[in-house]
Backbone as a ProteinNet text record, in pm:
[ID]
protein_1_A
[PRIMARY]
MEGSFRRRDFKWKDDILYVRGRKANCSIVIDSKYQTMWRVQTPTGLSDMVNKTRAKDAAEAIVLNLLNMEEEDVKETSSGK
[TERTIARY]
86.8	-3.6	89.2	62.4	148.2	68.2	142.7	77.1	41.3	28.4	-5.5	-146.6	-163.3	-288.9	-371.5	-500.6	-602	-721.8	-797.7	-912.5	-1011.7	-1014.8	-1105.5	-1068.4	-944.6	-905.4	-962.1	-1027.8	-1078.7	-1224	-1261.9	-1402.5	-1424	-1537.2	-1576.8	-1675.7	-1649.1	-1747.2	-1768.8	-1887.4	-1921.1	-1833.1	-1750	-1662.2	-1515.2	-1487.9	-1347.3	-1314.2	-1197.1	-1151.2	-1070.5	-1102.9	-1034.6	-968	-844.4	-773.6	-748.9	-802.8	-795.9	-827.2	-931.2	-979	-910.9	-809.9	-738.3	-770.2	-781.5	-816.7	-699.4	-728.8	-629.2	-608.2	-495.5	-474.7	-537.4	-655.2	-721.1	-871.5	-941.9	-1086.9	-1144.4	-1277	-1338.7	-1419.1	-1419.8	-1489.6	-1573.7	-1685.2	-1768.3	-1698.2	-1699.4	-1639.9	-1719	-1644	-1704.4	-1798.7	-1770.5	-1851.1	-1962.9	-1927.6	-2019.1	-2057.5	-2173	-2216.9	-2244.2	-2243.8	-2261.7	-2127.1	-2020.3	-1888.3	-1802.7	-1704.8	-1628.1	-1476	-1395.2	-1249.3	-1187.7	-1074.3	-999.9	-905.3	-919.6	-840.1	-721.5	-597.5	-480.7	-399.6	-297.1	-212.7	-147.7	-133.5	-69.6	-159.3	-294.3	-392	-511	-580.1	-705.2	-687	-763.3	-758.6	-854	-859.4	-953.9	-1095.7	-1194.7	-1337.7	-1381.4	-1445.8	-1508.8	-1638.3	-1714.7	-1833.5	-1793.4	-1885.6	-1853.3	-1790.4	-1848.2	-1794.3	-1647.8	-1621.5	-1482.2	-1389.7	-1437.9	-1356.4	-1315.4	-1415	-1381.5	-1284.8	-1304.4	-1212.5	-1071.5	-1063.6	-927.9	-864.3	-939.6	-884.1	-830.7	-907.8	-859.4	-732.2	-728.8	-610	-488.7	-506.4	-394.5	-336.9	-427.7	-389.4	-329	-386.7	-335.9	-193	-169.4	-37.2	58.7	24.8	116.4	147.7	48.8	69.1	161	134.9	223.1	360.5	379.2	514.4	586.5	519	578.9	617.9	530	557.3	683	700	817.1	942.7	935.3	1048.4	1091.4	994.4	1026	1091.6	1037.3	1100.1	1243.2	1268.8	1401.6	1496.6	1452.2	1538.5	1572.9	1468.6	1500.5	1578	1576.6	1656.9	1793.6	1821.4	1952.6	1979.4	1881.9	1898.7	1938.8
-115.2	-1.8	125.9	212.1	331.3	457.5	563.9	693.1	709.3	834.7	862.3	805.7	756.9	697.7	801.1	796.8	883.4	797.8	851.9	774.4	742.2	830.4	806	673.6	626	498.2	378.7	402.2	290.7	268.1	137.4	93.7	-14.4	-17.2	-126.3	-217.5	-347.3	-448.4	-536	-535.4	-598.1	-531.6	-610.2	-553.3	-570	-574.9	-591	-465.3	-414.2	-293.5	-325.1	-256.4	-274.2	-137.6	-147.9	-28.4	-44.1	48.5	45.3	-97.3	-155.9	-285.9	-407.3	-387.5	-494	-505.7	-622.5	-650.1	-601.2	-520.6	-472.2	-577.5	-568	-659	-610.9	-561.1	-499	-515.3	-547.1	-559.4	-522.1	-518.7	-499.7	-626.3	-649.8	-773.4	-735.1	-801.3	-780.1	-839.2	-764.8	-816.1	-940.2	-1037.4	-1164.7	-1153.2	-1061.9	-1049.1	-939.5	-827.1	-716	-700.3	-747	-755.4	-623.5	-515.8	-383.2	-312.5	-377	-313.7	-387.1	-315.6	-366.4	-354.6	-431.6	-424.8	-423	-362.6	-367.4	-490.2	-571	-694.3	-666.2	-671.6	-656.9	-786.6	-799.7	-921.6	-935.1	-826.7	-834.1	-850.9	-846.4	-863.3	-779.2	-760.7	-688.4	-562.3	-457.3	-331.3	-332.5	-222.9	-207.8	-195.8	-210.8	-200.5	-58.4	-40.5	86.7	64.3	170.1	149.2	127.5	86.8	45.8	163.5	278.2	391.4	421.6	420.2	445	328.7	206	94.6	111.5	149.4	169.2	282.4	388.2	505.4	463.2	389	343.5	251.4	160.4	71.1	144.6	241.3	320.4	401.4	456.4	535.2	441.1	325	230.1	188.9	153.9	115.4	231.8	348.7	466.7	493.5	490.2	514.6	415.3	286.6	181.2	192.7	218.6	224.8	344.8	460.3	577.3	558.6	488.2	459.6	371.8	264.5	176.7	258.3	347.7	426.6	514.5	567.3	654.6	570.7	446.5	356.3	321.7	299.5	269	389.3	509.9	633.3	648.9	631.1	647.9	546.4	425.3	319.5	343.8	383.5	408.8	532.7	630.9	750.3	742.5	628.6	599.8	664.6	705.7	768.8	660.5
-2.3	1.7	-1	-95.3	-102.8	-81.7	-43.4	-20.4	128	166.5	301.7	335.2	452	485	564.7	540.4	613.6	652.1	740.7	787.3	679.5	570.5	461.2	384.6	408.1	344.3	418.3	533.3	619.7	589.7	590.6	577.4	679.2	740	829	760.5	769.6	724.5	844.2	897.6	1027.4	1125	1197	1298.3	1258.6	1129.2	1080.5	1003.2	1025.7	963.1	834.3	726	594.7	559.1	512.4	466.4	316.1	240.3	93.8	36.3	94.3	46.3	102.6	184.3	245.9	394.1	443.3	580	669.2	769	866.1	973.8	1043.6	1154.9	1282.2	1272.6	1386.2	1364.4	1469.7	1462.4	1599.8	1612.1	1744.1	1781.2	1907.4	1956.9	2081.1	2098.5	2215.9	2338.7	2446.2	2570	2617.3	2663.5	2696.9	2825.5	2910.1	3031.1	3021.2	2964.6	2948.9	2803.7	2770.7	2627.2	2559.5	2635.1	2573.7	2549.7	2590.9	2585.4	2474.7	2419.5	2315.1	2345.6	2273.6	2290.7	2147.6	2136.3	2012.3	2015.9	1914.4	1900.7	1806.8	1852.7	1769.3	1779.7	1698.3	1707.6	1842.4	1918.6	2047.3	2160.5	2135.3	2245.1	2236.4	2351.9	2359.3	2434.8	2394.2	2463.7	2583.8	2652.3	2761.7	2703.6	2787.5	2742.3	2711.7	2603.6	2567.2	2495.7	2461.4	2380.1	2236.4	2149.9	2014.3	1935.3	1951	1871.5	1913.7	2040	2085.2	2038.9	2037.8	1999.1	1848.7	1768.1	1624.6	1608	1677.6	1667.4	1706.8	1818.5	1865.7	1769.1	1710.5	1609.5	1488.2	1443.9	1332	1364.5	1486.8	1527.8	1536.7	1587.3	1599.5	1462	1369.8	1234.9	1158.4	1173.2	1102.2	1150	1277.2	1330.2	1282.3	1285.6	1238.3	1088.2	1012.8	865.7	835.6	895.8	865	916.8	1033.3	1080	978.7	928.8	828.9	704.7	662.2	543.1	567.1	680.3	709.8	712.9	766.6	761.6	624.6	535	393.6	332	352	295.8	341.7	474	523.7	471	454	400.4	255.4	180.8	35.7	13.1	103.8	87	148.4	212.2	266.5	398.3	475	603.2	706.6
[MASK]
+++++++++++++++++++++++++++++++++++++++++++++++++++++++++++++++++++++++++++++++++

């Protein structure tokens, strides 16, 4: 995926986040004990409980940050920094 990433590049299908048509390594899941609360599921684990709107917002922020960090790493590597 090339180019700077923005939230407009994100789409939700059910509770799975897609970035420019590709599935992100981040989704939201219902908390096992409190059925009205949600958590962000990442490859490293689960977030704290929040409402669904906040969970989606947090998931997008996490993915946006990671993608833009990866993009910066690629730019630095290709420019010889």
